[in-house]
C-alpha positions in Angstrom: 0.0 0.0 0.0 2.8 2.4 0.9 4.5 1.6 -2.4 1.4 2.4 -4.4 1.0 5.7 -2.5 4.6 6.6 -3.1 4.1 6.1 -6.9 0.9 8.2 -7.0 2.7 11.0 -5.1 5.7 10.9 -7.4 4.1 10.6 -10.8 0.5 11.9 -10.5 -2.5 10.3 -12.2 -2.2 6.6 -12.0 -4.2 3.5 -13.0 -3.8 0.5 -10.8 -4.7 -2.7 -12.7 -5.8 -5.9 -11.0 -6.9 -9.2 -12.6 -10.3 -9.6 -10.8 -13.2 -7.4 -9.7 -12.9 -8.7 -6.2 -9.2 -7.6 -5.9 -10.1 -4.2 -7.4 -12.7 -3.7 -4.7 -10.4 -5.0 -2.0 -7.4 -2.9 -3.0 -9.6 0.2 -3.5 -11.2 0.0 -0.1 -7.9 -0.7 1.7 -6.1 2.3 0.0 -9.0 4.5 0.8 -8.9 3.4 4.5 -5.1 3.6 4.7 -4.8 7.1 3.3 -7.8 9.3 3.9 -6.5 12.1 1.6 -6.0 9.8 -1.4 -8.7 10.6 -4.1 -9.3 7.2 -5.5 -12.2 5.3 -7.3 -12.8 1.7 -8.5 -13.7 0.9 -12.1 -14.9 -2.5 -13.4 -17.7 -4.0 -15.6 -20.1 -4.8 -12.7 -20.3 -1.2 -11.6 -23.2 0.6 -13.2 -22.6 2.5 -16.4 -23.4 5.8 -14.6 -20.8 5.0 -11.9 -18.2 4.1 -14.5 -18.8 7.3 -16.6 -18.6 9.4 -13.4 -15.3 7.9 -12.5 -13.9 8.4 -16.0 -15.0 12.0 -16.1 -13.6 12.7 -12.6 -10.2 11.2 -13.6 -10.1 13.2 -16.8 -10.9 16.4 -14.9 -8.0 15.8 -12.5 -10.4 15.2 -9.5 -8.9 11.8 -8.8 -5.3 10.7 -8.0 -5.8 7.1 -9.1 -8.3 4.5 -10.3 -8.2 0.8 -9.4 -9.4 -1.0 -12.4 -9.7 -4.4 -14.2 -9.5 -4.9 -17.9 -12.5 -2.5 -18.2 -9.9 0.3 -18.6 -7.4 -1.6 -20.8 -8.6 -0.4 -24.1 -9.6 2.9 -25.7 -11.8 4.6 -23.1 -10.8 8.3 -23.0 -9.9 9.2 -19.4 -7.5 11.9 -20.2 -3.8 11.9 -19.1 -2.4 8.8 -17.4 1.1 9.5 -16.0 1.8 6.0 -14.6 0.4 2.5 -14.5 0.7 -0.1 -11.7 0.0 -3.7 -12.3 -0.9 -5.2 -8.9 0.2 -8.9 -9.0 1.1 -10.8 -12.1 -0.5 -9.6 -15.3 -0.4 -13.4 -16.3 0.2 -12.6 -20.0 2.9 -10.5 -21.8 0.2 -8.9 -24.0 -1.8 -7.9 -20.9 1.3 -6.2 -19.4 2.2 -4.3 -22.5 -1.4 -3.2 -23.2 -1.8 -2.0 -19.6 1.5 -0.2 -19.3 0.9 1.3 -22.7 -2.0 3.3 -21.3 0.4 5.7 -19.6 2.2 8.7 -21.3 0.0 8.2 -24.4 1.4 11.2 -26.1 3.6 11.7 -29.1 7.3 11.3 -28.2 6.7 10.1 -24.7 7.6 6.7 -23.3 5.1 4.5 -21.4 5.9 4.1 -17.7 4.7 1.4 -15.3 5.6 -1.1 -12.6 4.5 -4.5 -11.5 4.0 -4.9 -7.7 4.6 -8.6 -7.3 3.1 -10.6 -4.5 4.8 -13.5 -2.6 3.0 -16.0 -4.8 3.9 -14.7 -8.3 7.5 -13.5 -8.1 8.6 -16.1 -10.7 5.7 -15.5 -13.0 6.1 -11.7 -13.0 9.8 -12.0 -13.8 9.2 -14.5 -16.6 6.6 -12.2 -18.2 9.0 -9.2 -18.0 11.8 -11.3 -19.6 9.5 -12.3 -22.5 8.4 -8.7 -23.0 12.0 -7.6 -23.2 12.6 -10.2 -25.9 9.5 -9.1 -27.8 7.9 -12.6 -27.4 4.2 -12.2 -27.1 1.4 -14.8 -26.8 0.0 -15.9 -30.1 -3.5 -14.6 -30.9 -6.0 -17.4 -31.1 -8.7 -16.9 -33.7 -11.8 -19.0 -33.1 -12.9 -20.7 -36.3 -16.0 -22.5 -37.3 -18.2 -21.8 -34.2 -21.4 -23.8 -35.1 -23.8 -21.8 -32.8 -22.7 -18.5 -34.3 -23.1 -20.1 -37.8 -26.7 -21.2 -36.9 -27.5 -17.7 -35.8 -26.1 -16.2 -39.0 -28.0 -18.6 -41.2 -31.2 -17.6 -39.5 -30.2 -13.9 -39.9 -29.7 -14.4 -43.6 -33.2 -16.0 -43.8 -34.7 -12.8 -42.2 -32.8 -10.6 -44.6 -33.9 -12.5 -47.7 -37.3 -14.0 -48.4 -35.6 -17.0 -50.1 -32.0 -18.2 -50.2 -30.2 -20.7 -52.3 -28.3 -23.2 -50.2 -25.1 -23.3 -52.4 -25.0 -19.5 -52.6 -25.3 -19.2 -48.9 -22.4 -21.6 -48.3 -20.3 -19.5 -50.7 -21.2 -16.3 -48.8 -20.3 -17.9 -45.4 -17.0 -19.2 -46.6 -16.0 -15.7 -47.5 -15.6 -15.1 -43.8 -12.1 -16.0 -42.5 -13.5 -17.9 -39.5 -15.6 -20.2 -41.9 -13.3 -20.5 -44.9 -12.7 -24.2 -44.2 -16.4 -25.0 -43.4 -17.3 -28.3 -45.1 -20.5 -28.9 -47.0 -21.3 -31.8 -44.7 -21.0 -29.7 -41.6 -23.0 -26.9 -43.2 -25.8 -29.4 -44.1 -25.9 -30.7 -40.6 -26.4 -27.3 -39.1 -29.2 -26.6 -41.7 -30.8 -29.9 -40.7 -30.6 -28.9 -37.0 -32.3 -25.6 -37.7 -35.0 -27.3 -39.8 -35.7 -29.8 -36.9 -36.1 -26.9 -34.5 -38.5 -25.1 -36.8 -36.3 -22.1 -37.4 -36.0 -22.4 -41.2 -37.3 -24.7 -43.9 -35.2 -26.2 -46.8 -37.0 -27.7 -49.8 -35.7 -30.4 -52.2 -34.3 -27.7 -54.5 -32.2 -26.3 -51.7 -34.3 -23.1 -51.2 -34.1 -21.8 -47.6 -36.9 -19.8 -46.0 -37.5 -18.5 -42.5 -40.2 -19.8 -40.2 -42.1 -17.9 -37.5 -39.8 -18.8 -34.6 -36.8 -17.3 -36.5 -37.6 -13.8 -35.4 -37.7 -14.4 -31.7 -34.7 -16.7 -31.8 -32.5 -14.3 -33.8 -33.2 -11.2 -31.6 -33.0 -13.1 -28.3 -29.5 -14.4 -29.2 -27.7 -11.3 -30.5 -25.0 -11.7 -27.9 -22.9 -14.9 -27.3 -22.3 -13.8 -23.7 -24.2 -16.2 -21.4 -27.0 -14.8 -19.2 -26.7 -14.9 -15.5 -29.2 -13.5 -13.0 -28.0 -10.3 -11.4 -29.5 -8.1 -8.8 -29.3 -4.3 -9.1 -27.7 -2.7 -6.1 -29.6 0.6 -5.5 -28.5 3.5 -3.3 -31.7 4.1 -1.4 -30.9 7.8 -0.9 -30.2 8.8 -4.5 -32.0 6.0 -6.3 -28.8 5.4 -8.4 -27.7 1.9 -9.5 -24.4 1.3 -7.8 -23.5 -2.1 -9.3 -24.8 -5.5 -10.4 -24.5 -8.3 -7.9 -24.4 -12.0 -8.8 -27.3 -14.1 -7.6 -25.0 -16.5 -5.7 -23.5 -13.6 -3.7 -26.9 -12.2 -2.9 -28.2 -15.6 -1.7 -25.2 -16.2 0.5 -24.4 -12.8 2.0 -27.1 -10.1 1.4 -29.6 -9.8 4.1 -30.9 -6.8 6.0 -28.2 -5.1 8.0 -25.2 -6.8 6.5 -22.3 -4.7 5.0 -20.4 -5.0 1.7 -17.7 -3.2 -0.2 -18.5 -1.8 -3.7 -16.8 1.0 -5.6 -14.2 0.9 -2.9 -16.6 2.1 -0.2 -18.7 0.3 2.4 -22.5 -0.1 2.1 -25.2 -1.5 4.4 -28.1 -3.6 3.0 -31.4 -2.0 3.8 -33.6 -4.6 2.0 -33.6 -7.2 -0.7 -36.4 -7.5 -3.2 -37.0 -9.9 -6.2 -34.2 -8.3 -8.4 -32.9 -5.4 -6.3 -30.7 -4.9 -3.2 -31.3 -1.5 -1.6 -28.3 -0.1 0.3 -27.0 2.9 2.2 -23.5 4.1 3.0 -21.8 2.3 6.0 -18.7 2.9 8.1 -17.6 -0.7 8.2 -14.1 -0.9 6.6 -13.8 -4.7 6.6 -17.1 -5.7 5.0 -17.1 -8.6 2.5 -16.3 -8.1 -1.2 -19.0 -9.2 -3.7 -18.2 -12.2 -5.9 -18.8 -12.0 -9.6 -18.8 -14.6 -12.3 -15.6 -14.4 -14.2 -12.5 -16.3 -15.0 -8.8 -15.8 -14.2 -6.6 -14.8 -17.2 -4.9 -18.0 -18.5 -1.1 -18.2 -18.3 0.4 -19.4 -21.6 2.7 -22.4 -22.1 5.5 -20.0 -23.2 5.3 -18.2 -19.8 5.4 -21.5 -17.9 8.4 -22.7 -19.8 10.2 -19.3 -19.3 9.7 -19.9 -15.5 11.6 -23.2 -15.8 14.5 -21.3 -17.3 14.6 -18.8 -14.4 15.5 -21.5 -11.9 18.6 -22.6 -13.9 19.9 -19.1 -14.5 23.1 -18.1 -12.8 22.6 -14.4 -12.9 19.5 -12.2 -13.2 19.3 -9.3 -15.5 18.6 -6.5 -12.9 17.7 -3.8 -15.4 14.3 -2.5 -14.5 14.1 -4.8 -11.4 14.1 -3.3 -7.9 16.7 -4.3 -5.4 14.0 -5.7 -3.0 12.6 -7.9 -5.8 16.1 -9.2 -6.7 16.8 -10.1 -3.1 13.4 -11.8 -2.5 13.6 -13.7 -5.8 17.2 -14.9 -5.2 16.2 -16.1 -1.7 13.2 -17.9 -3.3 15.4 -19.6 -5.9 17.9 -20.7 -3.2 15.1 -22.2 -1.1 13.6 -24.0 -4.1 16.9 -25.5 -5.1 17.1 -27.3 -1.8 14.2 -29.4 -3.1 14.5 -29.6 -6.9 15.3 -27.4 -9.9 12.5 -27.5 -12.6 13.6 -29.2 -15.8 11.7 -29.4 -19.2 12.3 -33.2 -19.4 11.3 -34.1 -15.9 8.1 -34.1 -13.9 8.6 -33.8 -10.2 6.2 -35.2 -7.6 5.7 -34.2 -4.0 3.6 -35.9 -1.4 2.2 -33.7 1.3 -0.3 -35.0 3.9 -2.7 -37.0 1.6 -2.0 -34.9 -1.5 0.1 -35.4 -4.6 1.6 -32.3 -6.2 2.6 -32.8 -9.8 4.9 -30.1 -11.2 4.1 -30.1 -14.9 4.6 -26.4 -16.2 2.2 -26.6 -19.1 0.5 -23.3 -18.6 -3.2 -23.0 -17.6 -4.8 -24.7 -20.5 -2.2 -27.5 -20.8 -2.4 -28.3 -17.1 -6.2 -28.2 -17.2 -6.2 -30.8 -19.9 -3.6 -33.0 -18.1 -5.6 -32.8 -14.8 -8.8 -33.9 -16.5 -7.1 -36.7 -18.4 -5.5 -38.1 -15.3 -8.8 -37.7 -13.3 -10.6 -39.6 -16.2 -8.1 -42.4 -16.3 -7.9 -42.9 -12.6 -11.6 -43.2 -12.3 -12.1 -45.4 -15.4 -9.2 -47.9 -14.8 -8.6 -47.7 -11.0 -11.9 -46.6 -9.6 -10.2 -43.7 -7.9 -12.1 -40.4 -7.9 -9.9 -37.3 -7.6 -10.6 -33.6 -7.4 -7.6 -31.9 -9.0 -6.6 -28.3 -8.3 -4.8 -26.7 -11.2 -2.3 -23.8 -11.5 -0.2 -23.0 -14.6 2.8 -24.8 -13.0 1.4 -27.7 -11.0 -1.6 -30.0 -10.4 -2.7 -31.0 -6.9 -4.5 -34.3 -6.5 -6.4 -35.1 -3.3 -4.8 -38.6 -2.9 -1.4 -40.2 -3.1 -0.5 -41.2 -6.7 2.7 -43.2 -7.1 4.7 -42.8 -10.4 3.8 -46.3 -11.7 0.1 -45.5 -11.5 0.5 -42.2 -13.4 2.7 -43.9 -16.1 0.1 -46.6 -16.4 -2.7 -44.0 -17.0 -0.4 -42.3 -19.5 0.1 -45.6 -21.5 -3.6 -46.3 -21.5 -4.8 -42.8 -22.5 -2.0 -41.1 -24.6 -3.7 -41.9 -27.9 -7.3 -42.3 -26.7 -9.7 -39.4 -26.2 -12.8 -41.4 -25.5 -12.3 -41.9 -21.8 -11.4 -38.2 -21.4 -14.6 -37.1 -23.2 -16.8 -39.5 -21.3 -15.4 -38.1 -18.0 -15.7 -34.5 -19.3 -19.4 -34.9 -20.1 -20.1 -35.6 -16.4 -18.4 -32.5 -15.1 -20.0 -29.3 -14.0 -17.8 -27.4 -16.5 -19.3 -29.4 -19.4 -22.8 -28.9 -18.2 -22.4 -25.2 -17.8 -21.0 -24.7 -21.3 -23.7 -27.1 -22.7 -26.4 -24.9 -21.2 -24.9 -21.8 -22.7 -24.5 -23.3 -26.2 -28.0 -24.8 -26.1 -29.4 -21.3 -25.4 -27.4 -19.9 -28.4 -28.8 -22.7 -30.6 -32.3 -21.8 -29.5 -32.9 -25.3 -27.9 -33.8 -23.6 -24.6 -34.8 -20.1 -23.8 -32.3 -17.6 -22.5 -32.1 -17.5 -18.7 -33.6 -21.0 -18.4 -32.4 -23.2 -15.5 -32.7 -26.9 -15.7 -32.5 -29.5 -12.9 -29.7 -32.1 -13.1 -32.0 -34.9 -14.4 -33.4 -32.7 -17.2 -30.0 -31.5 -18.2 -28.6 -35.0 -18.3 -31.4 -36.1 -20.5 -30.9 -33.1 -22.8 -27.1 -33.9 -23.1 -27.9 -37.5 -23.9 -30.5 -36.6 -26.6 -28.1 -34.2 -28.4 -25.0 -36.3 -28.2 -23.3 -36.3 -31.7 -25.3 -33.2 -32.9 -23.8 -29.9 -34.0 -24.8 -28.5 -30.6 -22.8 -31.3 -28.7 -19.8 -30.9 -31.1 -19.8 -27.1 -30.5 -19.7 -27.7 -26.7 -16.6 -29.9 -27.1 -15.0 -27.4 -29.5 -15.6 -24.5 -27.2 -14.0 -26.4 -24.3 -11.0 -27.4 -26.4 -10.6 -23.8 -27.7 -11.1 -21.9 -24.4 -10.3 -24.2 -21.5 -7.9 -27.0 -22.6 -4.8 -27.5 -24.7 -5.3 -31.2 -25.4 -2.3 -31.3 -27.8 0.1 -30.2 -25.0 -1.3 -32.7 -22.5 -1.3 -35.6 -25.1 2.4 -34.9 -26.0 3.4 -35.1 -22.3 1.3 -38.3 -21.9 3.1 -39.7 -24.9 6.5 -38.8 -23.4 5.6 -40.3 -20.1 4.3 -43.5 -21.8 7.6 -44.0 -23.7 10.0 -42.9 -21.0 11.1 -39.7 -22.7 10.0 -37.7 -19.6 10.7 -39.1 -16.1 8.6 -38.8 -12.9 10.8 -38.0 -9.9 9.7 -38.0 -6.3 11.3 -35.2 -4.2 11.0 -34.2 -0.6 8.2 -31.8 0.4 7.2 -29.1 0.9 9.1 -27.0 -1.6 8.4 -23.3 -2.1 6.7 -23.9 -5.4 4.5 -26.5 -3.9 3.8 -24.3 -0.9 2.3 -21.7 -3.2 -0.1 -24.2 -4.7 -1.4 -25.7 -1.4 -1.8 -22.5 0.5 -3.4 -20.5 -2.4 -3.3 -16.8 -2.8 -3.3 -15.0 0.5 -6.1 -12.5 1.2 -5.7 -9.3 3.2 -6.5 -10.3 6.8 -7.3 -7.2 9.0 -8.2 -6.9 12.6 -9.7 -3.8 14.1 -10.8 -3.5 17.7 -14.2 -2.0 18.3 -13.6 1.8 18.4 -9.8 1.3 18.1 -7.7 4.1 16.7 -6.9 4.3 13.0 -3.2 4.6 13.8 -3.2 1.0 15.2 -4.8 -0.2 11.9 -2.3 1.7 9.8 0.6 0.2 11.7 -0.7 -3.3 11.3 -1.0 -2.7 7.6 2.5 -1.3 7.4 3.9 -4.4 9.1 2.0 -6.7 6.7 4.4 -8.3 4.1 3.1 -8.0 0.6 
């Protein structure tokens, strides 16, 4: 906190980026509490548009010293002069770091200025990202191709535009789009058949396509591919202004009359909860809970994970642009880690801690996600062992002891076989959530519908093998998993090209995984002085 304040005093107008809305609220409220004279606001997508615009205008007018923001301020919103950018915690991607730092000094002839404030849990990741940025190595842009739900929506859109369409002409038009240039006639026909079966279009024996009555509602109800989630409007009871949108799960768990919560970096007290609204008034409670919002952590790429491996074998660190405190802490971290093992690209290290197995695989977020699900599928199918893996970009934690022969056996059984993995995937909450979203985009169920588990299971079984089902698998493979990375590692394990090595526990790398990311923990005695609170914050290691 003191470091952030020093920077704002030295440079002037500052954006402080965080990766999640919860952390933005937490950091904003703590900064406001720590330094009463700091003019600061919080900006993220769950704050009402009125609130966001007011913050943007105040910053542009020089009425604010700093904004704590998520990716909501990454792009071209005009907020005037930004003198400096702080990234709190790892940016998780090289492109994120450069985009965010690039918001500062955005004037001809000036150089962008910014810093990363690393936490104890992401020293290695922050340094790896900085090293890749210096080398000009950015993550590759992934262009989604051939999304079948979007294709279905566009076909219906064409049918609304034209009274009659020729099937072959429509296919030619669609293939002019880069995302659909490789669309096969077979896949196109399957989507047409799906739309006919759901009474959205008709296709006669001559290949003439016409809209049906349901087409209008379907098309306009599905203009966005963003899934619907029930939200409650948080209303300031004094002004009638919408403060933010709260997720239904947070409202159900925390929001009741008299409870406090943090939003826009300030404390509010719940006055009442209606069907779709939460009425609040300002509160003085500085340690109220932060609302939770549906969202996902930025994935860490395979390239960043492999760069982390290189850091542990480096004899000297390039200290240009790196603070002395960071250099000392990271060197200490490396020395401690080397007492246990040094990560290698051709070795997988295993640690056993209590009843957990920690597998250090360094495949990045999507690669490790795929590997965790594959191992979970194989262990359940062949050994009857049900595991609940916890995944980071650098390791997977299994809630049971898994010896190397067991993992190698799973690798040999599954390294060329996707079927066991796909059968397991279909039973997961992740698959069901994506299936529900895609089914809505295909018009199978109405937007905002919620199905019980039995109904959803029957629906999945009915549509297995359909364009809808294939789109669910495709979306998971594109967005959540890197199956090729995981399959290659399984192949290497199966044929002995990569070795599994057991090492003593608990290494610093493993410790990060099992303890998770630390939250701010603050204690304030009833009516205690603010000086005591500030002193405790100053003593807190960050």
